[in-house]
Structure formats: structure tokens, C-alpha cells
C-alpha positions in Angstrom: 16.8 -8.8 -15.4 14.5 -6.1 -14.1 12.8 -7.4 -10.9 9.4 -6.2 -9.7 8.1 -6.7 -6.2 4.8 -8.5 -6.0 1.8 -6.2 -5.3 -0.2 -9.0 -3.7 0.7 -11.4 -0.9 -0.2 -15.0 -0.1 -3.5 -14.9 1.8 -4.7 -11.6 0.2 -8.2 -11.4 -1.3 -8.2 -10.3 -4.9 -10.7 -9.6 -7.6 -10.0 -10.2 -11.3 -10.3 -7.0 -13.3 -11.7 -8.6 -16.5 -13.7 -11.6 -15.3 -14.9 -10.1 -12.0 -14.4 -13.2 -9.8 -13.0 -13.0 -6.3 -10.4 -15.3 -4.9 -7.4 -15.6 -2.5 -3.7 -15.7 -3.6 -2.1 -19.0 -2.5 1.3 -18.7 -4.4 3.3 -16.0 -6.2 5.7 -16.4 -9.1 8.0 -13.5 -9.6 7.7 -13.9 -13.4 5.5 -16.0 -15.7 6.4 -19.7 -15.1 3.9 -21.4 -17.4 4.4 -22.8 -20.8 4.5 -20.8 -24.0 1.7 -22.9 -25.3 -0.5 -22.1 -22.3 0.3 -18.4 -22.6 -0.6 -18.3 -26.3 -3.9 -20.1 -25.7 -5.1 -18.6 -22.4 -3.4 -15.2 -21.8 -5.3 -13.5 -24.6 -4.6 -10.0 -23.4 -0.9 -10.8 -23.5 0.1 -9.6 -20.0 3.8 -9.1 -19.4 5.7 -12.2 -18.6 8.4 -10.3 -16.6 6.0 -9.2 -13.8 4.6 -11.3 -11.0 1.9 -13.9 -11.7 -0.4 -15.3 -9.0 -2.0 -18.7 -8.3 -5.5 -18.0 -7.0 -8.2 -20.1 -5.4 -11.5 -18.9 -7.1 -14.4 -18.2 -4.8 -17.4 -20.6 -5.2 -15.5 -22.8 -7.6 -13.3 -25.9 -7.4 -10.5 -24.8 -9.8 -7.6 -22.4 -9.4 -6.3 -19.8 -11.8 -3.0 -18.4 -12.8 -3.3 -14.6 -13.2 -1.0 -11.8 -14.3 -0.6 -9.0 -11.8 -2.1 -6.4 -14.0 -5.4 -8.3 -14.2 -5.9 -8.3 -10.4 -7.0 -5.7 -7.9 -7.5 -5.8 -4.2 -10.9 -7.2 -3.1 -12.3 -4.8 -0.4 -15.4 -6.9 0.5 -13.5 -8.6 3.4 -15.8 -11.6 2.9 -14.4 -15.0 3.2 -14.2 -17.2 0.1 -15.5 -20.7 -0.4 -13.1 -23.2 -2.0 -12.4 -26.9 -1.3 -8.6 -26.4 -1.2 -8.8 -23.5 1.3 -7.7 -25.6 4.3 -4.8 -27.1 2.4 -3.2 -23.6 2.1 -4.6 -21.6 5.0 -5.5 -22.1 8.6 -7.7 -19.1 9.3 -9.3 -15.9 8.1 -8.8 -12.7 10.2 -11.6 -10.8 8.6 -9.5 -9.3 5.8 -7.0 -11.9 4.7 -6.1 -15.6 5.1 -3.3 -16.9 7.3 -1.0 -19.2 5.4 -0.6 -22.7 6.8 3.0 -23.5 7.8 4.4 -26.1 5.3 6.2 -29.1 6.9 8.8 -31.2 5.2 
């Protein structure tokens, strides 16, 4: 299998290219890990499954999204985001990205 390095990292601010929302990456899958049914219903632009996909906390919302790499771009605003799950994944914002909270067992 051809492997691709993730362009975005956990804690990085991103912006969706098509829907123009901002968010922060809280997890990265090296390839699409969702169901075929979800892909057919939701991923209408048919982004590649063999590239990284990102779990994103959406700014000003309560939901998360699952986004293909090609639909994201870096967010250069350096503005923090507002999301109720932020503290579950991160323990601070340094002005440009969030610091991931250490996960305990």
C-alpha cells in the first residue's frame, strides 16, 4: 500500500475548503476508516480513501467532523476556537495551535 504522510497534525488549526468552517484537528487516520455507507452518503466529492482523513472539532459548534485531507487547508487566523470538547483533547493554546492533552491509561 502506498503510504502518505499526514499534512496536518493534532492540535493544528484548519479550515474546510468547501464549507468554510474553522476547527482543530483532534485525531488523524492514515487512510479512510469510516463505513462504505457513510462514504457514499456524506463524502459527495468522493475524496481518496487512501490518503489521510482528519477528526475535527468545529469552531462554534458542538459536533465533530471527519474530513479528507484534500478538503482542508491551514487556518492562518491564529484565533482560538470554541468547542465544548476542547478541554477533553487539549490543555492549552499557544497562539497558533493547541497542545494535546496526555492520555492516561
